[in-house]
N, C-alpha and C positions, 0 to 999 in steps of 0.2 A: 475574467468572473466576479459579480458583485459580493457575490457571497459562496464561500468555500467550506466546503463538508470534509470533514476528517474523523477518526475512529480511534477511542481511546477504551479500552475493551467493551464494556455496554455504555458507555457515554458516548454518544457524538457532539463532538466540537465545532458551530458553525461560526466561523470566520467571517465577518463582512469586510472587505476587500475595495472598495469601491473609490478610489480619486484619493485626495488626501486628505477629507474628514470624513472617506467610510459614510458621504451621506444617503439618504432615503430617498429615491425618484421612482417612476416608473418601474425601471429595470432593477432597480436589487429590493423592490417591493415585492415584482410579480418573481424574484429570483427565491428571495426566504421564503415566500410558503410554499414553494418548487421542494426548497431546501427542508421543508419543515416535512413536509409530505416523504421525503427519501430518506429520513431519519427514522421515521414509522416504527420500525423494528430495535431501538436502544432504548434501553431501559431508563434515559434519562439523557437530558439533554444539557449544552453550555452555548452562553450564547458572548460571543467577544469583539473587537476589532485587532485591526491591522496596526502597528507603530502606535503612535503614541497617540492615539484619541480613538473609543468605543465607537460612538457615532456623536454628529457633529447636529445629527436632527438632518429638516426639509434642507434638500438643495435649492437654496433659493435662488441661485443663478440659473437655476431650469425655469422657477418660477418665474424670474425677472427674462428668460430670452421669451420662453414657451409662451406667455400671455396666457387669457382667458383659456383660451383651447385649450393646454396642457394642464392647468387647472382641472378641469374636468376631468379629463381622462385620469389624472393623478390622485385625486382624491379618495377615488374609491379603493384605490389599490393601498394606498395608505394605511386603510381605515383594516383594511384585508389581512394587510400582514401585521400590523399590530394585535389585532383578534386571531391571528393564527399563533402567536406565540401566547397571549393569552390566553385560549382555548384549549391550547396543550393539557391533554389528561394525564401525560406525562411530569416530571419534577425538569422544572428548565431553571439554570442558575448562571445570571449575568453574572462575567466574568470584568470587572470593569477598570480596563488597561489605561485609561484615558478618560478625556473631558465625555461625558455625556449631556448633551446639550439639547433643550427643546426636545424634538422629535424622539431623540440618542435616552435622554432620561423618561419618557411613554414607553422605550421602547424597556429598558429595564425597568423601568415599574411593573410591565408586564410577564417577569418574570417572578418565581417564588423564593429567590433571595441574591442575595447583590453585596458581590463582594468586592470592595473600591482599595484598586493598589495606589495608583494619582490621578489627579484630573479633579475636574467639579464636576458636579452633574446639577441641575433647575433646566426649570422650562422658562423660556425667553420668549415663547408666540406672540405674545401682546406689544411686545418690545419691537416686532415685525411689523405690527399692525394685522395681526391675523389671531381669528377666534378660533380654539379648538374644537377638532370633529368629534365627534355624541363617543364616539369610541373609545378617544386619546382621554377625555375628561372622568370617562366610568372608570379607567382601566387605574387613572390616578387615585381616583375615589378609595377605590379597590385597595392601593399600595399603601396609601395615606391618610383616609380617613377623610370627612369632611369638615371639619372645624380649620385642620392646616388649608384647606385651598386657597383660599382668597389670598391670603400671604403667598402663597406658590404661588398662585397662577397670575397674582398681578402686580406682585413688583419685579419677574423676572431675574428676581434674584439665583444666583447658583453658588453653590457650598463645595465645598474638600474638606478632605480628614477628617478630625474629627469634628466639626461644623457639621461635619454631614451627617456624619453618624449619630451623635447630639440630636440630631433634628429627626433622625429615622428612614432618612434618605436613602442610608443605605444598613446593611447590617453587622459589616465587620469590615474592619481595616485590615492589609494585610502589607507587608514590604514589597513593590512593585515587580521583581523577581518574579514572586511568586503567587500572584494571582490567578494566574491559569490552572499551576497547579492544587491552588487551594480549593478554586471554583470545580475543579473536577472531583476533589476531593469528596465535597460537600453533597455532589450531583449523584456519584456513585452510594452514599451515605442513605440518598433519600430514594437514590432506584433500586436498592435494597430491597425497600419496604415492601409489603405485597402490591400489587401491581393493581388491582381490582378496587381495595378499599382505599389506596391513595386517592389513583381517580376519581373515588365515589366523594369522599370529604374533599376533593379541593373545587369539585363542580359544585357540593353545597355551600363551599364557602363564596363561590364565584357566582352562585346564581342569582342573586337577588343583581348583580351590574348585567350578566348577559341579559337578564331577562329588562331591564329600562334600556337595555343597547339595542334587541327585539322591537322594544316597543314603540321606543321613539325618536329610530335611526331614520325610519322612512320618510318624517317629516323634519326633522334636525339637522340632516346632511345635506339638503337643497337650501338650505337656509345659509347652511356654514361656505355649502359652494358659491353659492351668491356672493356672498360678503368678502372670499378669496379673489372674487372676479373685477369687484369692482374697480372702478378708476382710481380709486381713494387707496385701495390696498395695493393693488398694482405697485403704485407711487409710493409708498411707505416698503412697499419690499422695494425699489429700485434704489431709492433710498438709503437703505439698511447695507443692501450688498454695498453700495460706492463709499458707506461711512465705515464700516463694520469690516465688511467683506474683499477689501479692496487688496 
C-alpha cells in the first residue's frame, strides 16, 4: 500500500511507503488522494515518508519504461495528488524525515508547515529535462513567493539543514528522531484552532493560486504533457536515470 494512514488522537498521519524512494507514480498519486479523503474526520494531518526519504519525487524509471502513454496517464494524477494536499481546508504539516526532491519538494510546499529532521529539499525537474505542471509551480509560488522561483527552479539546487531554513524552504529544524513527534505537535496545535475560521483564512491566503490554476490549467497542462512526451524529454529522462539513478 503506497500510502499508509494512521491516527494520533485528532491528527491523521499519512506515510508514503512506496519503494526505496517513496516516489510518485500512478498508484501512489491515486492512493494519496484516497487517503486524504479517508482522513476527512481528522482535525489536522501530517504527511511523512518511510525510512530515510520523505519523497524522491516522480518515479522517473516508470516514465522511462512507460514512455509517452504512461506520461499521459500520470501527469493529471500528479496534479490531482498535489492539489489534494494543497487544497485541504485543514492544517497539513510535513514531517521531512529525509530528502524531499522534485515532486517531493512540491508535496512539502503544498503543506502549511515544514519540519525538517534530515536530508535536503529542492526542485530538480529541469535537470531531468522536464517542465513543471502549472499546479506544481503555483504551489511553489504560494509557499516561497515569486522572487525566489527562478533560482529555485533553474538551478535545481538542493539544500539541507541550516541552509534550507535560511532560504525559507522549511520552517524549523529538529533532531531526526523527533521530526514526527514535532510535526504531530504542530498539527495538533493548528488543529485546535476553530476549524471554520482556519479553513476560511487558509482559503483566502491560497485563493490567488487556486484561481490561476483553475484559469490556466486547461491550456497549460496539454503543453506540459506535450513536452514530457517529446522524444527529447524521454531521452533526457533515460539519460538522467542511467546517470543518477542507476
